[in-house]
C-alpha distance (Angstrom), angle and dihedral (degrees) to the residues before:
residue distance angle dihedral
M1 . . .
T2 3.79 . .
K3 3.78 112.5 .
H4 3.81 113.3 -132.6
S5 3.77 115.5 -152.9
F6 3.78 118.7 -104.0
A7 3.79 91.6 -124.7
T8 3.81 95.2 52.4
A9 3.79 92.5 49.3
L10 3.78 91.3 48.4
I11 3.78 96.0 51.0
L12 3.79 93.7 46.5
G13 3.78 92.2 49.1
S14 3.77 93.5 45.5
A15 3.78 92.8 49.7
L16 3.80 89.0 71.8
F17 3.79 89.4 58.3
A18 3.81 91.4 48.3
T19 3.81 93.9 52.5
A20 3.81 90.3 53.2
A21 3.83 91.6 67.2
D22 3.81 117.9 118.5
D23 3.82 96.3 -124.5
F24 3.75 102.4 32.5
A25 3.82 93.9 143.9
S26 3.80 95.0 55.5
A27 3.81 91.1 51.3
F28 3.80 88.2 62.6
K29 3.80 94.4 39.5
E30 3.80 91.7 55.0
G31 3.80 94.0 43.2
K32 3.80 123.6 119.5
F33 3.80 131.5 -118.5
D34 3.81 123.2 -154.6
G35 3.78 118.9 -170.2
R36 3.76 133.9 -170.6
F37 3.78 131.7 -172.5
R38 3.81 112.5 -161.1
S39 3.79 137.1 179.6
Q40 3.80 129.0 178.4
Y41 3.79 136.0 -174.7
F42 3.82 118.2 -168.4
V43 3.79 131.4 -173.6
T44 3.82 125.0 -175.4
D45 3.80 119.4 -176.7
W46 3.82 120.5 -171.7
D47 3.79 130.5 -166.7
M48 3.81 85.9 -141.8
H49 3.78 120.4 -7.9
D50 3.79 105.4 -155.3
G51 3.77 107.2 -13.7
T52 3.81 93.0 -82.5
N53 3.80 106.3 52.8
K54 3.80 108.5 66.6
D55 3.82 120.7 -158.1
A56 3.81 91.6 1.2
T57 3.80 118.6 -178.1
A58 3.80 129.2 -168.1
T59 3.81 124.7 -167.5
G60 3.77 135.3 178.8
F61 3.82 136.6 179.1
A62 3.80 120.4 -168.4
V63 3.80 136.3 173.4
G64 3.78 124.8 -165.2
G65 3.75 143.0 103.1
S66 3.76 145.7 -170.6
L67 3.78 141.0 -93.6
L68 3.79 117.0 -154.9
Y69 3.80 126.3 -172.2
K70 3.79 131.1 -175.2
T71 3.79 125.9 178.5
A72 3.78 121.8 -129.6
P73 3.84 110.2 -97.5
L74 3.79 115.7 -91.2
Y75 3.81 113.0 -165.5
G76 3.79 84.9 -19.7
L77 3.81 94.1 -52.6
S78 3.79 124.7 117.1
V79 3.80 135.4 167.3
G80 3.79 124.6 -142.7
A81 3.80 135.6 -171.8
G82 3.78 136.1 178.5
L83 3.80 127.4 -163.0
Y84 3.82 117.6 -165.9
T85 3.78 131.7 -173.6
T86 3.80 139.6 179.6
Q87 3.78 123.7 -172.6
N88 3.80 140.7 -177.9
P89 3.83 102.0 -127.6
G90 3.77 113.2 -140.6
G91 3.79 91.1 -14.0
W92 3.83 88.2 -74.7
T93 3.81 90.2 156.6
E94 3.78 108.8 61.2
E95 3.79 130.3 -159.0
D96 3.79 94.3 -105.0
D97 3.83 91.5 51.2
G98 3.78 86.7 78.6
R99 3.79 105.3 19.3
N100 3.77 137.4 64.0
M101 3.80 94.2 -125.3
T102 3.82 92.1 -175.8
S103 3.82 86.7 70.5
T104 3.80 116.9 91.1
A105 3.80 89.9 -130.9
G106 3.81 93.8 44.5
K107 3.80 90.2 -120.1
L108 3.81 114.5 -142.1
N109 3.82 111.5 -118.9
A110 3.80 96.9 174.4
T111 3.79 118.6 97.2
T112 3.80 114.1 161.3
S113 3.82 94.2 17.8
A114 3.83 89.8 54.2
D115 3.81 87.3 71.7
L116 3.80 90.0 65.8
F117 3.79 90.5 70.9
L118 3.78 142.9 33.1
R119 3.79 107.4 -64.9
E120 3.79 103.9 171.4
G121 3.77 98.6 137.7
S122 3.79 93.1 -11.3
G123 3.80 89.3 136.9
A124 3.81 89.4 68.4
T125 3.78 128.8 80.6
P126 3.83 107.5 -62.4
K127 3.80 119.7 -109.5
S128 3.79 96.5 -4.0
G129 3.78 141.4 98.8
T130 3.78 129.3 51.8
D131 3.81 101.0 -86.1
A132 3.81 99.0 72.7
R133 3.81 93.9 174.8
Y134 3.79 90.1 69.0
L135 3.78 97.9 36.4
V136 3.79 106.7 67.9
P137 3.80 128.6 152.6
Y138 3.79 121.1 -110.6
G139 3.82 110.0 -92.9
E140 3.81 97.5 34.8
G141 3.82 114.7 150.8
Y142 3.80 124.3 -143.1
A143 3.80 145.1 169.7
V144 3.79 129.8 -136.9
L145 3.80 138.2 -175.8
A146 3.81 93.7 -129.4
Q147 3.80 95.9 168.1
A148 3.81 129.3 46.2
Y149 3.78 113.7 143.2
L150 3.78 147.9 147.1
Q151 3.82 119.1 -132.6
Y152 3.79 131.5 -167.3
D153 3.82 120.7 -164.9
I154 3.79 124.3 -164.8
E155 3.80 123.9 169.0
K156 3.84 105.0 -45.3
S157 3.80 95.7 -22.1
K158 3.77 134.0 85.9
I159 3.78 135.5 -170.6
K160 3.79 121.0 -157.2
A161 3.82 129.6 -174.2
G162 3.78 134.1 176.2
R163 3.81 128.9 38.8
F164 3.80 114.9 -14.4
L165 3.80 146.6 128.8
M166 3.80 111.7 -80.7
T167 3.79 125.3 -160.5
N168 3.79 125.8 -168.3
P169 3.83 134.7 117.4
W170 3.84 92.3 -74.1
I171 3.82 105.7 31.7
T172 3.82 123.9 44.5
P173 3.83 136.2 158.6
N174 3.85 87.7 -120.6
D175 3.80 87.0 -153.9
T176 3.81 97.6 -169.3
K177 3.81 94.8 110.5
M178 3.81 133.0 53.1
I179 3.82 99.0 -80.5
P180 3.82 122.9 26.0
I181 3.80 130.6 -133.2
A182 3.82 114.9 -91.6
V183 3.79 135.5 -175.2
E184 3.77 139.8 -153.7
G185 3.76 108.9 -131.4
A186 3.78 144.3 80.6
E187 3.79 136.8 -77.4
L188 3.79 136.8 -163.9
I189 3.82 119.7 -164.7
S190 3.79 120.9 179.8
N191 3.81 130.5 -178.0
D192 3.81 95.1 167.7
I193 3.81 93.6 114.6
S194 3.80 112.2 74.8
N195 3.83 114.0 -99.2
T196 3.81 89.8 -4.7
H197 3.79 130.7 113.4
I198 3.82 117.7 -165.3
Q199 3.80 122.0 -170.4
V200 3.81 131.0 179.6
D201 3.82 118.7 -177.9
Y202 3.79 131.2 -173.0
A203 3.82 120.1 -171.3
D204 3.79 122.6 -170.3
K205 3.83 101.8 164.1
I206 3.80 135.6 17.0
K207 3.81 135.2 -156.8
E208 3.77 115.8 -157.9
R209 3.79 126.6 -153.5
G210 3.78 110.2 -79.5
M211 3.81 91.0 27.6
T212 3.80 134.5 105.1
H213 3.80 98.9 -172.3
F214 3.80 125.9 77.7
G215 3.78 103.9 -132.8
N216 3.78 132.2 -173.7
M217 3.79 118.9 -74.6
A218 3.82 91.8 -93.2
D219 3.81 91.1 54.9
T220 3.83 97.7 100.0
G221 3.77 136.8 102.4
D222 3.81 92.7 -119.0
T223 3.80 94.5 53.8
P224 3.84 110.8 107.7
D225 3.81 109.0 -94.8
D226 3.80 94.5 -120.2
I227 3.81 92.2 52.7
K228 3.82 90.4 49.7
S229 3.78 89.1 52.0
H230 3.82 93.5 43.8
Y231 3.80 92.2 56.7
T232 3.83 95.4 38.6
T233 3.78 95.9 -123.1
L234 3.78 123.5 -168.0
Y235 3.79 90.8 -129.9
P236 3.83 108.6 131.3
I237 3.81 96.0 -121.9
I238 3.80 91.7 61.3
A239 3.81 97.6 28.2
A240 3.80 119.0 130.9
P241 3.81 118.8 -95.7
I242 3.79 119.7 -77.5
G243 3.78 112.3 -71.6
S244 3.81 96.4 13.8
A245 3.79 126.6 112.8
R246 3.79 117.9 -84.7
T247 3.78 113.3 -154.1
E248 3.76 119.9 170.2
G249 3.78 122.1 -131.7
D250 3.79 126.8 -137.7
A251 3.80 111.4 -107.3
P252 3.83 119.9 -171.8
D253 3.79 120.1 -85.8
V254 3.82 119.9 -113.4
T255 3.82 128.6 -123.1
I256 3.81 122.4 -166.0
A257 3.81 127.7 179.6
G258 3.78 132.5 177.1
V259 3.79 145.7 168.9
T260 3.83 126.7 -151.9
N261 3.81 119.9 -168.8
K262 3.83 130.3 -171.3
S263 3.82 100.4 173.3
I264 3.82 93.3 126.1
D265 3.79 114.9 67.8
G266 3.80 110.4 -104.9
L267 3.83 94.0 2.9
E268 3.80 125.8 105.5
L269 3.82 120.1 -173.5
Q270 3.79 125.3 -170.2
G271 3.79 133.2 -174.1
W272 3.82 123.7 -178.1
V273 3.79 139.1 170.4
M274 3.82 130.0 -163.0
H275 3.81 121.1 -161.9
W276 3.82 121.4 -169.2
P277 3.82 102.7 174.1
D278 3.80 118.1 -126.1
L279 3.81 90.4 5.8
V280 3.80 120.8 54.1
D281 3.81 145.8 -22.0
Q282 3.80 124.6 -155.6
G283 3.79 132.0 -172.9
L284 3.81 124.7 -162.0
L285 3.80 130.4 -162.4
E286 3.80 121.9 -177.7
A287 3.80 135.8 174.2
N288 3.81 129.4 -173.8
Y289 3.80 124.2 -176.7
A290 3.81 126.1 -173.8
L291 3.80 126.3 -165.3
E292 3.77 137.2 170.0
A293 3.81 119.1 -108.8
G294 3.77 107.0 -177.5
D295 3.81 107.6 -65.3
A296 3.79 91.8 -13.9
I297 3.79 132.7 80.6
V298 3.80 114.5 -141.4
S299 3.80 120.3 -160.2
L300 3.80 123.7 -167.8
G301 3.80 120.2 -165.8
G302 3.77 140.0 178.4
R303 3.81 136.0 -177.6
F304 3.81 131.5 -168.9
I305 3.81 124.7 -173.2
K306 3.82 123.6 -173.4
Q307 3.80 120.1 -162.1
N308 3.82 122.5 -157.3
D309 3.78 121.8 -167.1
K310 3.81 111.6 -126.5
G311 3.80 98.5 169.1
A312 3.81 106.7 -45.6
G313 3.81 91.8 101.0
A314 3.79 91.2 60.6
I315 3.83 88.7 54.4
I316 3.81 98.7 42.8
N317 3.83 96.0 37.5
P318 3.83 90.8 -165.1
L319 3.82 93.9 -174.6
T320 3.78 99.6 47.2
T321 3.79 127.7 11.2
S322 3.80 122.9 8.3
S323 3.76 139.7 135.5
T324 3.79 87.3 -89.1
T325 3.82 94.3 48.9
G326 3.77 96.4 -108.8
N327 3.79 125.4 -26.6
G328 3.81 101.1 -133.7
D329 3.82 94.8 -109.5
H330 3.81 124.7 146.4
D331 3.83 94.8 -116.6
N332 3.79 142.1 -12.5
S333 3.81 93.6 -85.6
I334 3.80 120.8 100.4
D335 3.81 94.8 -153.6
S336 3.80 105.7 141.8
Y337 3.80 145.6 134.2
L338 3.79 141.8 -144.4
W339 3.79 133.0 -155.5
A340 3.80 131.2 -171.3
V341 3.81 133.5 -178.9
R342 3.79 132.7 -174.2
A343 3.78 144.5 178.7
V344 3.81 120.4 -151.6
V345 3.80 124.4 -169.9
N346 3.81 120.1 -164.8
Y347 3.78 114.9 -165.6
G348 3.78 117.8 168.3
S349 3.78 108.4 -55.7
T350 3.82 93.5 -15.8
Q351 3.81 129.5 88.2
F352 3.81 125.2 -172.0
L353 3.82 124.3 -167.5
L354 3.79 127.6 -167.8
S355 3.82 117.9 -178.9
T356 3.78 146.1 159.8
S357 3.81 135.9 -170.9
H358 3.80 139.5 -174.8
T359 3.80 133.1 -159.8
D360 3.81 118.8 -155.8
D361 3.81 116.5 -111.4
G362 3.81 91.6 -124.7
A363 3.82 95.7 88.1
D364 3.80 147.1 -33.8
M365 3.79 113.9 -81.8
I366 3.82 111.3 -112.1
A367 3.83 110.7 -123.2
P368 3.83 110.7 153.4
W369 3.84 102.2 156.4
R370 3.83 106.1 62.4
G371 3.78 94.6 -98.8
F372 3.80 94.2 133.2
L373 3.81 107.8 -144.6
T374 3.81 93.5 -147.6
Q375 3.81 96.0 40.4
G376 3.80 111.0 142.8
Y377 3.80 89.5 20.7
T378 3.83 120.5 55.8
R379 3.79 105.3 -23.8
S380 3.82 116.9 114.1
M381 3.80 133.9 178.6
T382 3.85 113.7 -50.1
Q383 3.82 92.2 -4.5
T384 3.81 127.8 131.7
D385 3.82 107.7 -167.7
W386 3.80 101.7 165.9
N387 3.80 97.2 83.2
A388 3.80 115.8 123.8
N389 3.82 116.4 -69.3
T390 3.81 96.1 4.5
D391 3.81 123.3 150.4
S392 3.80 117.7 -165.0
Y393 3.79 134.9 -170.0
K394 3.79 129.5 -174.1
A395 3.81 139.0 179.5
Q396 3.79 119.7 -171.7
L397 3.80 134.1 -179.4
N398 3.82 121.3 -163.4
N399 3.80 120.3 -169.4
D400 3.81 129.0 -170.6
L401 3.81 102.2 -154.9
G402 3.79 94.8 -178.0
Q403 3.81 91.7 121.6
F404 3.80 88.0 64.6
V405 3.82 102.1 30.1
S406 3.79 117.3 12.2
G407 3.81 111.8 -119.7
L408 3.83 96.3 11.9
S409 3.82 123.3 128.4
T410 3.81 135.3 160.2
M411 3.80 140.2 -161.2
L412 3.81 126.6 -157.8
S413 3.81 122.2 -177.6
Y414 3.79 140.4 169.9
S415 3.81 121.9 -162.4
I416 3.80 135.6 -174.0
Y417 3.81 121.4 -160.0
D418 3.81 113.7 -167.9
R419 3.80 104.1 -165.3
D420 3.79 133.6 -178.9
P421 3.84 109.0 -117.4
S422 3.80 90.9 -161.6
K423 3.83 87.8 68.6
T424 3.79 118.0 78.6
P425 3.83 112.6 -155.2
Y426 3.80 118.1 -114.9
Q427 3.82 90.1 -123.2
S428 3.79 139.0 15.7
M429 3.82 115.7 -75.9
T430 3.81 124.3 -137.0
N431 3.81 112.4 -88.9
R432 3.83 94.4 -8.2
A433 3.83 105.9 58.0
Y434 3.84 110.5 -154.8
Q435 3.80 95.7 -22.5
N436 3.79 110.3 126.1
D437 3.78 108.6 -175.4
D438 3.80 128.7 117.1
T439 3.81 124.7 -56.4
T440 3.78 134.9 -165.0
Q441 3.78 119.4 -169.3
W442 3.81 139.4 -173.4
N443 3.80 121.0 -159.8
F444 3.79 128.6 -172.7
D445 3.82 122.6 -179.6
V446 3.80 130.0 -175.9
L447 3.82 121.6 -167.1
Y448 3.80 124.1 -174.0
K449 3.81 120.8 -174.4
C450 3.78 110.2 -162.6
S451 3.79 122.4 -138.7
G452 3.79 138.3 -167.0
S453 3.80 114.3 31.1
L454 3.82 89.6 -4.2
K455 3.81 95.1 52.5
G456 3.81 109.7 145.1
L457 3.81 93.9 36.5
E458 3.81 116.9 113.9
L459 3.81 125.7 -172.9
F460 3.80 116.5 -160.0
A461 3.82 129.9 -175.8
R462 3.81 125.1 -176.8
F463 3.81 126.3 -172.8
M464 3.81 125.1 -172.7
D465 3.81 132.7 -177.8
Q466 3.81 113.7 -170.3
N467 3.80 124.6 -174.0
N468 3.81 114.6 -165.2
D469 3.78 120.1 -169.5
I470 3.78 113.3 -129.9
D471 3.79 109.6 -95.3
K472 3.81 105.2 -131.6
T473 3.82 92.6 -163.2
N474 3.81 91.4 47.6
V475 3.78 103.0 177.5
I476 3.79 105.3 179.0
G477 3.79 115.8 -171.8
G478 3.80 91.2 -31.3
T479 3.81 95.8 -46.5
T480 3.80 123.1 104.1
T481 3.80 109.2 -139.2
N482 3.78 137.7 167.8
A483 3.79 112.5 -66.7
F484 3.80 115.4 -102.6
D485 3.78 138.4 -177.6
S486 3.82 110.1 -103.6
S487 3.83 93.4 179.4
N488 3.79 112.2 140.1
R489 3.77 147.6 171.3
E490 3.79 129.8 -138.4
M491 3.77 137.4 -162.8
R492 3.79 121.8 -170.2
L493 3.80 121.3 -174.3
E494 3.79 120.1 -173.9
A495 3.81 138.7 177.1
N496 3.81 121.2 -166.1
Y497 3.78 128.2 -174.9
R498 3.79 118.9 -177.7
F499 3.78 122.5 -163.6
């Protein structure tokens, strides 16, 4: 019997109740539309992409946007929907802009720019095989109904169920590409207790960027390879060979709950738990305290995350057998922890951040759903710094230059990631595959918010220079190859217009 998701069943059943309202028509008439036009152009340039493709470059240009609609509440009930699209105008982005077409398999070079387009099966041979849905060319546009939900508001609380964008320490929309990540599930948010925010999230299905289907909760690129394989995900990396049947397994659902309290002046306390049955539990504690120091405001923050193995270790087997031929861990348990601390100084229109983090050498932290565990501390663009025995350091300077040019702001950061090359990551990392040696990275962002007749238009440019040390162990997908330099540079240009 086919299992229907909890969220889908709930929204369909509840819709009958909503249509029975006395003034159903006015709820739609008084609803609100939110529109967004978006275009992005990405360039990634590697010193050597995968040990065989020297000086590889991937580019992508996409145009699209979103149209969101939410009815006015009727007896506390409202319905929302969000349609998103990304397209390749005029075929500007060509197949060989993201593939090594000299390869028999048409190997996909693109990493970050692949997210601009449909990538269900884009890692396979282009335009071949019998399962066309999972064999699409690089640069293919698509549209998806990423949001379709029912919401009930009462006092200072709200309950939402269906398809929607979820935000918590483990699951985020990660809206840095054309179409964000969405889930099927349910969410309760309550602010009824003074100075206290309570959130309970349940996720049954997830849709990644570049995807149209809502897969099981293991169906993501950041899920450890062995867990993807164990639950027979549709994700391209683990997909069945060309022409064979692709049937998706049923991975466990995810429950996340958290409390944030601001009862003490200047102090924010957070406590969260994540439960992925039969796989892993994580608990998070965080504290942030702000105080005045003359004309400056100084904020001190700290985060601690504890990971408890509930079955994932028996699947990954990080000491013995795994898809990466052993990960260099001490045993086959994934018990681990991570801590991060930061100091932030705000002075006038300038903000300076200094931070560090450390992940225990017991195991990689499991973080499959783009909720970056060191976000706001040491994480920078494309970086995963919660692999076992990693130390990270980051300095960042934000400047609001509005006094010189209205609407202009910049960000400059420098990060150091001191990794343990004896540890092979549980899954491939962006722009560096399974290599796990040290990284230094510069980032420079420029944001310009237009005004006057162009109000609502934002222009955003991001530049990154990443230097990766050559990983002498160099275990790539289970195969030991000659070491190569995966250092790379990225440019991301974006225009957003909201209406």
